[in-house]
C-alpha positions, 0 to 999 in steps of 0.5 A, spaced: 513 405 549 513 409 543 518 413 540 517 420 539 520 423 532 526 428 533 524 435 531 531 438 533 532 445 534 528 450 531 534 454 529 536 448 525 530 446 521 530 445 514 527 451 511 521 449 506 516 453 502 518 459 498 523 464 498 521 470 502 520 476 498 526 482 498 525 488 502 523 494 497 526 501 497 522 506 494 525 512 491 520 518 488 520 519 481 515 524 480 511 529 485 503 530 483 497 533 486 492 529 481 485 528 483 484 520 483 477 516 483 478 510 488 475 503 487 474 499 493 471 492 495 466 494 500 464 502 500 459 502 506 465 498 511 469 502 516 475 502 513 474 498 505 479 495 502 482 499 495 482 495 489 484 500 484 483 507 482 482 511 475 487 516 473 484 519 468 481 514 463 486 509 466 485 504 470 490 501 476 489 495 480 492 495 486 496 489 487 498 490 495 498 496 499 505 497 503 503 502 508 499 506 511 500 513 515 495 517 518 495 524 520 490 529 523 486 531 516 490 526 511 491 519 510 497 516 506 497 509 502 503 507 499 501 502 494 503 497 489 500 496 482 500 493 476 503 499 473 508 501 478 508 504 486 505 510 488 503 514 494 495 516 494 493 521 499 486 521 502 485 528 505 479 533 508 478 539 504 474 545 507 470 550 503 471 557 506 465 559 505 460 554 507 465 551 512 463 544 510 468 538 509 469 533 504 474 528 503 478 527 496 483 522 494 489 525 490 495 522 487 501 524 491 507 521 488 510 515 483 515 511 486 521 507 483 521 500 487 528 497 487 528 490 490 533 489 495 536 482 497 536 479 505 543 478 507 543 471 511 
């Protein structure tokens, strides 16, 4: 008869691997309404992934999309970039004379990301 290896209870297993990332607290540093140009990985996809954005002549690489919130005419993206954290807004604007709508990207806010250590 073969002996089974004791695996133990899941609560008492030794953790191996990287430490979990700390939680982030976002505080708004400055409010904006600047138009930006977004770069995506697959332009024809239903929901393409954000790769970066142009703000004037500077390019910001998106390292992580922290949250996405969808409302009636607006989609908000909270992103971490190589130069800080930002809130981006994908908004539908309507031309009052032709009643045609078009979607534009705007930079809503610059954020400070403060890491908060997890207890326990």
